[in-house]
N, C-alpha and C positions, 0 to 999 in steps of 0.2 A: 646673397648666395655665398656659400663658403668658398667656392672655387675662385670667385672674383676677389674676395678678401685675401685669400691665400696669395694670389698673383700680385696684388698690390703690396702686401707685406713682404713678399719675396723681392719685388722690385726695390722697395725701400731698403731692405737689408743689403742688396747688391750695391746700391748707391753708397750706402754707409761703408761697405767694405772697400769700394773704390777710393773713397775719401781717406780711409785708414791707410791704404797702400800709399797714397800720395803723401800723407803725413809721415809715414815710416821712411820714405825716401828723403824727405826734407828734414827729418829729425836730426838734431845735433846729438852730442854725447852727454848732454845734461841728464843727470839721474831723474830729476823731476819730470822732464819731458818724456823720458822713456817709460817711467812708471805710469804716467797718465795714458800713454799710448797702449801699454800692456792692459791697463784696466778697460780701455775702450774696446780693444780687441777681444777681451774675455766677455764683455757685455754683448758684443756682436755674435760671438760664438754661441753663447747661451740662447740668443734670439734665433739663430739658425737651427740649433738643436730643437728648440720648442716648435718652430715652424715645420721641421722635418717630422716630428712626432705627430703633429696635426695632420700633415699630408698622409702619413702612414695610416692613421686612424680612419681618415676619409677613404683611402684606398681599400682598407679592410671592410668598411661598411658598404662600399659599392660592390665589393665581391660577394658579400652576404646577400645583398639585394638581388644581384644577378642570379645567384644560385636559387633563391626563393622564387624568382620570376620563372626560371626554367622549370622548377618542380611544379609550379602552378600550371604552366602551359602543358607539361606532360600529363598532368592529371586531367586537364580539360580535354585533351585529345583522347585519352582513354575513355572518358565519360561519354564521348560522342561516338565511340566505336572505332575510332581511327587507331591504326597501329603507330607506334612510335619507334624511332630508330635508336 
């Protein structure tokens, strides 16, 4: 299920960010260390953006399904002679 994978991926990204924060606090002033840290931060940022887009797509799809179900139910009620609100 997409929601469970999303949650797992989100947890992994959160853990990764916590490790990056710890590394940033412990990082010295060496250029190589800082460049590696920046690269890791950028990779994590891209992962978060990708996950955010996936969640946005899932939310949009759920909204469309909800609208379709509502329309179906209204049509079914009208077909039975019931009034709809």
